[in-house]
C-alpha positions as CSV (number, residue, x, y, z in Angstrom):
1,M,-7.7,54.6,137.3
2,I,-5.2,57.2,138.7
3,Y,-2.9,58.9,136.2
4,F,-1.1,61.1,138.7
5,A,-1.2,61.5,142.5
6,Q,1.2,63.5,144.5
7,G,0.9,65.8,147.5
8,T,2.0,66.4,151.0
9,E,0.8,68.6,153.9
10,T,3.8,70.9,153.7
11,G,5.1,70.6,150.2
12,H,3.9,72.5,147.2
13,F,4.0,72.7,143.4
14,S,5.7,75.6,141.6
15,K,4.0,76.7,138.4
16,E,6.7,75.0,136.4
17,E,6.3,71.7,138.4
18,L,2.5,71.9,138.1
19,K,2.8,72.3,134.3
20,K,5.3,69.5,133.9
21,A,3.1,67.1,135.9
22,F,-0.1,68.1,134.2
23,Y,1.4,67.8,130.7
24,A,3.0,64.5,131.4
25,T,-0.4,63.2,132.4
26,L,-2.1,64.6,129.3
27,D,0.6,62.9,127.3
28,K,-0.4,59.5,128.9
29,L,-4.0,60.1,127.8
30,G,-2.9,60.3,124.2
31,K,-4.0,62.6,121.3
32,R,-7.5,64.0,121.5
33,K,-9.6,65.6,118.7
34,K,-12.2,67.5,120.7
35,V,-11.9,68.5,124.4
36,L,-14.3,70.1,126.8
37,A,-12.9,71.7,130.0
38,I,-15.2,72.1,133.1
39,P,-13.5,74.3,135.7
40,P,-15.3,76.1,138.6
41,D,-16.5,79.6,138.2
42,F,-15.1,82.7,139.9
43,T,-16.5,81.7,143.3
44,R,-13.6,79.1,143.3
45,F,-11.0,81.6,142.1
46,H,-8.4,80.3,144.7
47,S,-8.7,76.7,143.5
48,Q,-6.0,77.3,140.9
49,A,-8.3,75.7,138.3
50,G,-8.1,78.8,136.2
51,L,-4.3,78.2,135.8
52,L,-4.8,74.6,135.0
53,T,-7.5,75.4,132.4
54,E,-5.2,77.9,130.8
55,M,-2.5,75.2,130.7
56,A,-5.0,72.8,129.1
57,W,-5.7,75.3,126.4
58,E,-2.0,75.8,125.7
59,Y,-1.5,72.0,125.5
60,Y,-4.5,71.2,123.3
61,G,-4.7,74.3,121.2
62,D,-7.6,74.3,118.8
63,A,-8.7,70.8,120.0
64,L,-10.0,72.4,123.2
65,T,-13.1,73.7,121.7
66,D,-15.3,74.6,124.7
67,I,-15.0,75.7,128.3
68,L,-18.1,75.3,130.5
69,P,-17.7,76.8,134.0
70,A,-19.5,74.7,136.5
71,L,-21.9,77.4,137.6
72,G,-24.6,75.3,139.2
73,T,-27.0,78.0,140.4
74,H,-24.4,80.8,140.4
75,A,-24.5,83.9,138.3
76,P,-22.7,83.8,134.9
77,M,-19.0,84.9,134.9
78,S,-18.3,88.4,133.7
79,A,-15.6,89.2,131.1
80,G,-13.5,90.6,133.8
81,E,-13.8,87.5,136.0
82,I,-12.9,85.3,133.0
83,A,-9.8,87.4,132.3
84,K,-8.6,87.4,135.9
85,M,-9.2,83.7,136.5
86,F,-8.2,82.2,133.2
87,G,-5.4,84.4,132.0
88,K,-4.7,84.2,128.3
89,T,-7.4,81.6,127.6
90,P,-9.6,83.0,124.7
91,P,-12.9,84.3,126.1
92,T,-14.6,83.0,123.0
93,L,-14.2,79.5,124.3
94,F,-16.5,80.0,127.3
95,R,-20.1,78.8,127.4
96,E,-22.8,79.6,130.0
97,H,-24.4,76.8,131.9
98,K,-28.1,77.4,132.2
99,W,-29.3,75.1,135.0
100,R,-33.0,75.5,134.2
101,T,-33.0,74.7,130.5
102,D,-29.8,73.2,129.1
103,I,-30.2,69.8,130.7
104,V,-30.4,66.1,129.8
105,T,-31.1,63.3,132.3
106,L,-28.7,60.4,132.1
107,G,-30.7,58.1,134.5
108,E,-32.3,58.0,137.9
109,V,-31.0,56.8,141.2
110,P,-33.8,54.8,142.8
111,A,-35.7,56.2,145.8
112,E,-35.0,53.0,147.7
113,Y,-31.3,53.7,147.5
114,V,-31.6,57.3,148.5
115,K,-33.7,56.4,151.4
116,E,-31.2,53.7,152.5
117,V,-28.1,55.9,152.4
118,S,-29.9,58.9,154.1
119,E,-31.1,56.7,156.9
120,G,-34.7,57.4,156.0
121,K,-34.3,61.2,156.1
122,V,-35.6,61.5,152.5
123,D,-37.4,59.2,150.2
124,Y,-37.3,60.2,146.5
125,P,-35.5,59.2,143.3
126,W,-32.6,61.4,142.2
127,P,-32.1,62.4,138.6
128,A,-28.6,62.4,137.2
129,Q,-28.7,65.6,135.2
130,V,-25.9,67.2,133.2
131,N,-25.6,70.0,130.7
132,K,-26.5,68.7,127.3
133,M,-23.1,69.7,125.9
134,L,-21.5,66.7,127.7
135,V,-23.7,64.2,125.9
136,E,-24.3,65.9,122.5
137,G,-20.9,67.7,122.0
138,G,-19.0,64.8,120.5
139,Y,-16.1,65.2,122.9
140,D,-13.4,62.5,123.2
141,L,-12.2,64.1,126.5
142,I,-13.9,66.0,129.2
143,L,-11.5,67.5,131.8
144,S,-13.3,68.2,135.1
145,I,-10.9,70.6,136.9
146,G,-11.3,71.8,140.5
147,Q,-10.3,71.9,144.2
148,V,-11.0,69.4,146.9
149,V,-11.9,71.3,150.0
150,P,-14.4,70.8,152.9
151,H,-18.0,71.5,151.7
152,E,-21.3,72.1,153.4
153,V,-23.5,70.1,151.0
154,I,-21.3,67.2,150.0
155,G,-18.7,66.9,152.7
156,M,-15.7,67.5,150.3
157,A,-16.0,69.5,147.1
158,N,-15.2,68.5,143.6
159,F,-15.1,65.1,141.7
160,N,-18.5,64.2,140.3
161,K,-20.1,67.2,142.1
162,N,-18.5,69.3,139.5
163,I,-20.5,67.4,136.9
164,F,-23.9,66.6,138.5
165,V,-24.2,69.8,140.5
166,G,-21.9,72.2,138.7
167,T,-23.5,71.4,135.3
168,G,-26.6,69.9,136.8
169,G,-30.3,70.8,136.5
170,V,-33.0,72.1,138.7
171,E,-34.3,68.9,140.1
172,G,-30.9,67.3,140.6
173,I,-29.4,70.3,142.4
174,N,-32.5,70.9,144.5
175,K,-32.8,67.3,145.7
176,S,-29.1,66.8,146.4
177,H,-28.9,70.0,148.5
178,F,-32.0,69.0,150.4
179,L,-30.7,65.5,151.0
180,G,-27.5,67.0,152.6
181,A,-29.5,69.4,154.7
182,A,-32.0,66.8,155.9
183,Y,-29.3,64.4,156.8
184,G,-27.4,67.1,158.8
185,M,-24.7,69.4,157.6
186,E,-22.5,68.8,160.7
187,R,-22.6,65.1,159.9
188,I,-21.4,65.7,156.4
189,M,-18.8,68.5,156.4
190,G,-15.2,67.3,156.0
191,R,-16.2,63.7,155.2
192,A,-15.6,62.2,151.8
193,S,-18.1,59.5,152.3
194,N,-21.7,60.6,153.1
195,P,-25.2,60.1,151.6
196,V,-24.9,62.9,149.0
197,R,-21.6,61.6,147.7
198,K,-23.0,58.0,147.6
199,V,-25.9,59.1,145.5
200,L,-23.6,60.9,143.0
201,N,-21.2,57.9,143.0
202,Y,-24.2,55.6,142.1
203,A,-25.0,58.0,139.2
204,S,-21.4,58.0,138.0
205,D,-21.1,54.2,138.2
206,H,-24.5,53.5,136.5
207,F,-25.1,56.3,134.1
208,A,-21.9,58.3,133.3
209,Q,-19.5,55.6,132.2
210,V,-20.1,56.6,128.6
211,L,-18.7,60.1,129.2
212,P,-14.9,60.4,128.7
213,I,-14.4,62.3,132.0
214,V,-11.0,62.8,133.6
215,Y,-10.9,64.5,137.0
216,V,-8.1,67.0,137.9
217,H,-8.1,67.7,141.6
218,T,-6.1,70.3,143.4
219,V,-5.5,70.7,147.2
220,V,-4.7,74.3,148.1
221,G,-3.6,75.8,151.4
222,K,-2.0,78.9,152.7
223,G,1.8,78.9,153.3
224,E,3.6,80.5,156.2
225,D,4.1,83.5,153.9
226,G,0.3,83.9,153.6
227,Q,0.4,82.9,149.9
228,L,-1.7,80.1,148.5
229,K,0.2,76.9,147.7
230,I,-0.9,73.9,145.6
231,R,-0.2,71.1,148.1
232,G,-1.5,68.3,145.9
233,L,-2.4,67.3,142.4
234,F,-4.5,64.2,141.8
235,I,-5.7,63.1,138.3
236,G,-7.8,60.1,137.5
237,D,-11.1,58.8,136.0
238,D,-12.7,57.3,139.1
239,A,-13.1,57.9,142.8
240,E,-9.7,56.9,144.0
241,G,-7.9,60.2,143.1
242,F,-10.7,62.2,144.7
243,E,-10.4,60.1,147.9
244,Q,-6.6,60.6,148.1
245,A,-7.1,64.3,147.5
246,A,-9.8,64.5,150.2
247,A,-7.5,62.8,152.7
248,L,-4.8,65.4,152.1
249,S,-7.3,68.2,152.1
250,L,-8.4,67.3,155.7
251,K,-4.7,67.7,156.7
252,V,-4.3,71.0,154.8
253,N,-7.7,72.7,155.1
254,F,-9.1,71.5,158.4
255,T,-8.4,73.4,161.7
256,M,-9.3,71.9,165.0
257,V,-9.4,74.6,167.7
258,E,-8.5,73.8,171.3
259,K,-11.8,75.1,172.7
260,P,-15.1,76.5,171.3
261,L,-14.7,80.0,170.1
262,K,-16.6,82.9,171.8
263,K,-16.2,85.4,168.9
264,V,-15.3,84.7,165.3
265,V,-14.8,87.5,162.7
266,V,-14.9,86.4,159.0
267,F,-13.9,88.6,156.1
268,L,-15.5,88.1,152.7
269,D,-13.5,89.2,149.7
270,P,-15.8,91.6,147.8
271,E,-14.8,90.2,144.4
272,E,-15.7,86.7,145.5
273,F,-18.7,87.1,147.8
274,K,-21.6,89.2,146.6
275,S,-24.5,87.1,148.0
276,T,-25.3,85.3,151.2
277,W,-25.8,82.2,149.0
278,L,-22.0,82.2,148.8
279,G,-21.1,84.4,151.8
280,N,-22.8,82.0,154.3
281,K,-19.6,79.9,154.0
282,S,-18.7,82.1,156.9
283,I,-21.4,80.3,158.8
284,Y,-21.1,76.8,157.3
285,R,-17.4,76.5,157.8
286,T,-17.1,77.9,161.3
287,R,-20.3,76.6,163.0
288,M,-18.6,73.6,164.5
289,A,-16.0,75.8,166.1
290,I,-18.3,78.4,167.7
291,A,-19.3,78.1,171.3
292,D,-22.9,78.0,172.5
293,D,-24.0,81.6,172.9
294,G,-21.0,82.7,170.9
295,E,-20.9,85.4,168.2
296,L,-20.1,85.4,164.5
297,I,-19.4,88.7,162.8
298,V,-19.3,88.7,159.0
299,L,-17.5,91.6,157.2
300,A,-19.1,91.6,153.8
301,P,-18.2,94.7,151.8
302,G,-19.3,93.2,148.4
303,L,-22.7,91.8,149.7
304,K,-25.5,93.0,147.4
305,E,-28.1,90.2,147.3
306,F,-29.2,87.0,149.1
307,G,-29.5,84.5,146.2
308,E,-27.6,84.8,142.9
309,D,-30.6,83.2,141.2
310,K,-33.5,85.7,141.3
311,Q,-36.1,83.1,142.2
312,I,-33.9,81.8,145.1
313,D,-33.2,85.4,146.3
314,K,-37.0,86.0,146.5
315,L,-37.5,82.8,148.6
316,I,-34.7,83.8,151.0
317,R,-36.3,87.2,151.5
318,K,-39.7,85.6,152.0
319,Y,-38.8,82.9,154.6
320,G,-35.5,84.0,156.1
321,Y,-32.9,81.9,157.7
322,R,-34.7,79.7,160.3
323,T,-34.1,76.6,162.4
324,T,-34.3,73.2,160.7
325,P,-37.8,72.4,162.2
326,E,-39.2,75.7,161.0
327,V,-37.8,75.3,157.4
328,L,-39.0,71.8,157.2
329,Q,-42.5,73.0,158.3
330,F,-42.4,75.8,155.7
331,T,-41.4,73.3,153.1
332,R,-44.3,71.0,153.9
333,E,-46.8,73.8,153.8
334,N,-45.6,75.9,150.8
335,E,-45.3,74.7,147.2
336,D,-42.8,77.4,146.3
337,L,-40.2,75.9,148.7
338,R,-41.1,72.3,147.7
339,K,-40.3,73.2,144.1
340,N,-37.0,74.8,145.2
341,L,-35.5,72.4,147.6
342,S,-32.0,73.8,147.2
343,A,-33.3,77.1,148.6
344,A,-34.9,75.3,151.5
345,A,-31.6,73.5,152.2
346,H,-29.8,76.8,152.1
347,L,-32.1,78.3,154.7
348,I,-31.3,75.5,157.0
349,H,-27.6,75.8,156.3
350,G,-27.6,79.5,157.1
351,S,-29.2,79.1,160.5
352,S,-27.2,78.8,163.7
353,E,-30.2,76.8,165.1
354,N,-30.4,79.6,167.7
355,R,-27.1,78.3,169.2
356,F,-25.0,81.5,168.5
357,T,-25.6,84.9,167.0
358,I,-24.8,85.9,163.4
359,T,-24.2,89.6,162.6
360,Y,-23.7,90.6,159.0
361,C,-22.0,93.9,158.1
362,P,-23.0,94.4,154.4
363,G,-21.6,96.8,151.8
364,N,-24.8,97.1,149.7
365,L,-27.8,95.8,151.7
366,T,-29.8,97.7,154.3
367,R,-30.3,97.0,157.9
368,E,-34.0,96.3,157.1
369,E,-33.0,93.7,154.5
370,I,-30.5,91.9,156.7
371,E,-32.8,91.8,159.8
372,S,-35.7,90.6,157.6
373,V,-33.9,87.3,157.0
374,N,-33.1,86.9,160.7
375,F,-29.5,88.0,160.8
376,G,-28.2,90.7,163.1
377,Y,-26.9,93.9,161.5
378,A,-23.9,96.1,162.2
379,E,-22.6,99.0,160.1
380,L,-19.7,97.9,157.9
381,G,-17.5,101.0,158.3
382,E,-17.6,100.9,162.1
383,M,-16.8,97.2,162.2
384,L,-14.0,97.5,159.7
385,K,-12.4,100.1,161.9
386,K,-12.8,97.8,165.0
387,Y,-11.8,94.6,163.2
388,D,-9.4,95.7,160.4
389,P,-8.8,92.7,158.1
390,D,-5.4,94.2,157.1
391,K,-4.2,94.2,160.7
392,L,-5.7,90.9,162.0
393,K,-4.0,87.6,161.5
394,D,-5.7,84.3,160.8
395,G,-6.4,82.7,164.1
396,I,-6.5,84.2,167.6
397,N,-6.1,87.9,168.0
398,I,-6.1,89.9,171.2
399,M,-7.6,93.4,170.6
400,P,-6.4,96.6,172.2
401,D,-9.3,96.4,174.7
402,G,-8.3,92.8,175.7
403,E,-11.1,91.2,173.7
404,E,-10.1,87.8,172.1
405,V,-11.4,87.2,168.5
406,F,-10.7,84.4,166.1
407,F,-10.2,85.8,162.6
408,I,-10.7,84.1,159.2
409,S,-9.6,85.9,156.1
410,N,-11.3,83.5,153.6
411,P,-13.8,80.9,154.8
412,A,-13.7,79.2,151.4
413,L,-10.3,77.8,152.1
414,G,-11.1,75.5,155.0
415,L,-13.2,74.1,157.8
416,W,-12.9,74.9,161.5
417,A,-14.2,72.9,164.4
418,S,-13.8,72.1,168.1
419,S,-13.2,68.5,169.1
420,D,-16.5,68.2,170.9
421,R,-18.5,69.0,167.7
422,F,-16.5,67.1,165.1
423,K,-16.3,63.3,165.4
424,E,-14.4,61.5,162.7
């Protein structure tokens, strides 16, 4: 059921209004003895989930015993990241999700169902895996907190993705990522209903009803002043709140451009984007807006690695970002990719399918490293002078030499497409 649902395309919650609405909803849930919070990690800093987690700790006090950031395959949060994102929340409450070891399987989605919803693209069962804390921790409330925003693997982020992927295990993460890639990223992005979500919903309905999960969804967008605004807050224990949040997110976070873009320049905040595993949002979120034979330039001052997971980093370096047919062929022929399907999916996601060029401008990787994975390379300092993020505005910019570029200051906040490539 839905406990709270409010949001509009242009309105926003002040901090005080957010706290009032959140606490009124927690009052409805009644007194709890042991609470687990599952917010996103620092890669979702702008979700405002850190603020809501801090509010949850202030509300529950000692009853909020554990905070498990939904790392998925991401690197653990540093002490500095925890302090910046979660404010006064005690760092002693934070636990590290270890996706290769700390896992229990709640059940298995049948291969027949996965094959049906994927239109035959894949044919394997899917394990509903979660961190063992959720099952063995004795919690009478699990608060899953996060932002609904367009996403490359599951169409729209958050809801049960925060549980089954954010606290999921190797097989579940690998197979869900590969399912989305095999079905087609451009058929999924911006859509709340798709094969990956259907598989996760099956798992929620059949295996996770015993877990006392309440989902807290934010919808966040930029205001006219350039500041982030919480446009919507949706709280509930089933899919309805997520679906309402997803509908609002499409209005807030989706930009339909008038015509395909010839040149797109994306800036990656160095605190948020240190790997292409995350930084390729610059590709995922813009690909449906870029013209054939167009160009994507990625300004990445914090870039230091390809995969945040060492094993995945090694696979990216080995195979590089290739077209879908090439990656599928590599996967059929090589056991290391078959055992790491999320890496195979990521290689597909990071390819332009030879439709447009991708030039990375990294702060801490060499030309040889960038070109070895099939990206173009440009020197960061030179490109920052030419395309200064502090001077460019989001959207169309006309440069001093007359060149037209479309600038995006944070690809994690939205999805961009032209009407000929995005069909609702």
